[in-house]
N, C-alpha and C positions, 0 to 999 in steps of 0.2 A: 490097291492105289488106286485114291481119285483125285487131277489135277485140280486144285483150285483154281480157277478162272475169274473169280469178283471176289475184291476187295473194300469192305468199308471204313471212310474214312469221315473225319471231321475237322471241316475248316475253320482255321483260327478266327476268323472275323463273320465269314459266312458271306453270300451272294443276298441281294436285298434287288426283290425283285421290282416292278414299275408301279404296283400297286402297295409297297413297303414292305410287303411279308420278308424275315428273314428267313434264309434254306442255309443250313452248316451243317446235316448229313447228307454223305452219297455215298454211292458205290462206283469203284473203278473195274472195267475189266481188262483183262491183261490183252495188249495191243495185236493185232495178227502183222503181216506183212504189206496188208496192203490200207492199211491203216494210217502205214509211214509211206508207203508210193503215193499213193493214190492223191495224196493234196498236194504232191510237187507239181501237180501239173495246173493245178489252181491259179488264175490268173493273180491274185493277191499273193500268194506265196512267192510268186514270180518276180513282182513287183517289190516284194520285204520278205527275207528268208524269214526272221523272227513271226514271221503269223503262220507258220507250220507250227509253233506249237499248240496256237490258239485254234487251228482246225483240230491235231492229233486230239488234243484233250476233247473237244465237242465229242468226237468217234468216241472215245474210250468213256467217257463218264455214263454210266447207263441210269443213274438214278443222283438228284441234286433237290431234296428235301420235297415239297409237293410240286417242283416243275414237273409238268406232262414228258417235257422232252430240254434236252440240255444242245444248244446251239451254237455256234462260234460269237452270236451275239452276247449269251450269255459268258461266254467265257471272257468276254471284252467288258463286261460288265463286273469284273470281279476288282476286289482290291487288290495292290500289287502283292501283299503277304501271301493272298489266298491262292494266287498264281505262283509266287514261289512255292509254297508248300505244295500242290499239287504236279508241279513240276517233280518235286523231287519224292514223290511219292511214287507216279509213277516210271521214273529212273528205278526206285527201289524193287518194284513188283516186277516190271519187268525184264532188267538186267540184274540184279539182287540177288545173290544167293537162297537156299530154305530159309538159312535161319534167319536173313534180312525178311522174307515174309511172312516169318512166324513172328518175328518180333513188328511187320507192323499190326499182325493182327491181335497182338499183347497190346489191352488199352493201358496198362499202368507204364509201358514203355516209350521214351520219350526221343526224339531222333535230329540231329541238328538241321536245319535248314541252310540254304544257299544265302551268304550273310553272315553264318555264326550264331542266329539264333536259334531256340528246343522248342520242338513243339511237342504235349504230352498226347 
């Protein structure tokens, strides 16, 4: 039995890059302890704790459309609904049980987002 460490996702709206290209399909990997600890040393996080989410997501999203890399600037440029989706997705794959992880992988299953809306 192998542990699945990467999970595909589709953003509700998508990230629009500087050239106007839309990126919706991506892959997020499971977070490591380092992913959650190292950003605590970052000055931006010390100034604003909410920025921790930006850095952790930029470290754990390994693919987003055709982008060569996902940076904090990329995460800052997401629509609010996409940020909420990714926060929920991160929580489900890292802290949910095997059943929740399986549901994330099943394209036909929708799950509620923070704020009550659902994403398929």
